[in-house]
N, C-alpha and C positions, 0 to 999 in steps of 0.2 A: 446279498450280495445277489443271489441267485432270483428274488425276487424283483430286482430291478432290471435285471436281462430278461426275466419271463415278460414281466409287464412291457418291455421295450420292441419287445419282440411282437407281442399283441397288438402294439400300437401301431407298429410298421404293416402288419398285416391288414389291419382296420384301415388304415388310410389306402394300404394298395389296391384292394377289394374292388371302391368303387372306379379307380384309374382302370384295371384292368378289364370289367366288366363294361365299361363303356364301349369298348374295343369290338365286342362281341355281337352288342346289338342293333347293328346296320344292317342294311338287305345284303347278301352276298353276289346277286349282280345288278347293275344297273341297266334302268331300261335304255335302248339304242335312242339318240335324240334324232327327230328326222329333219331333215334339210328342206328347205323352201329354196335352196337356190341351186341352179345346175349350170354347168359351162356356158357361153353363148355361142353356140358351135357357128352360127353364120359370120358373127363377127371375127371369128378366127379364123374360118377359112378364107374369107377378105383379106385380112391381113396375112396369112401365110400367102396366099396368092400373090400380090404385090411384092411381098417381099422376094418371091421366087424369082419374079420376072426381073429385079433388080440385082439378084444374085447376093441375097442376105438370107441365110438362115435363121429361124426365128425359134427361143425357145423358151417357151412359158415359165416363170417361175410362180406367178400368180396368174392363172388364166383369167380372165373377164366372166363374172358369172350376170346371171339375172335372174330373178323372182320367179318361180314357177307358181301355177295356180293348184292349191291344194282342196281336197274335197273335205268339207266338214262331217265327221262322223255321226250320224244319225242313233242316238241310242234308244 
């Protein structure tokens, strides 16, 4: 009976090692993704100016965005 118990313990360890080592294989930090979008400040200013004249307060949940030009890196 002790042989069966030992072989079960060995089987559990052998099966658990690949699962546990898979977690340690990844990079510790992720690179920061660069965004190609920025807030469309001109549009935001126009809308807020019109809203202020009409006595309306604007609260931007998802501010309008515009695509910005990015420089290509030269290696």
